[in-house]
N, C-alpha and C positions, 0 to 999 in steps of 0.2 A: 178198675183204672179210674182215677179221677180227672176230669176235664181241667185244663188250665187255659189261660187267657192267651191270646195271641201276642201280646206285649212280651209276657213272661218266656213264651215258646221262643220267640226271636232274640231275646237275651240268652237262653240255652244253646241256640245255634250259633251265636256270635263266640260264645265261650268255648265251642267247639271246632272253631276254624272256618265257619262260614261269612261269608263277607256280603253285605248289603250293596247289592248292583244298582237298584233304582226304586222309586216309590211311584207307584201308578194309582193313583187315587187313594183308597184306603188298602191297598195291597202293597206290601212290602217285598221285593223277590231278592232272594238269597241265592247265591252261588258259591261253590268250593272249587279251588283250582284243580285239583286231581278228579274231580267229578264231572261228568257232562251234563248232569241233571241240575234243575233249578227248583226252588222252593217258593211259591207265592202265598205269603202269610196274610188273611184278612184280619187286619187290626181295627176293631171298632170299639175303642175305648177298653174297659176292661171286660168285654164280654167273653166269655168262654168259647173255646173251639169245640165243635161237636167231635164226639168221639171217634167216629169213622174217619173224619179229616184228620184228625191228630194223629191216630194209627197210620194212614196214609203218609204224613209228614215224617213220622218216625222211622218207617220203613225205608223211605228213600234216603233219610240221613243215616241210616244204620243205627239207629239208636233203640235202647230198650227202655222199659219202665223205672230200671235203676237210675237212668240218665237224668230222670226228671226230678 
């Protein structure tokens, strides 16, 4: 799996129905109305997310590698 930036992952989440709830420093917090969980994405310019963190976010969002 190839790592992607936090900005790009945030765009993917928004296209799948997640909404930006708030921005706390460099972390953008997303929630989806029908899910109780939230995702806090660190956005540091175009720096890539680490693979373990990306896989964790994908698991919460019920995404697969094909969705990227």
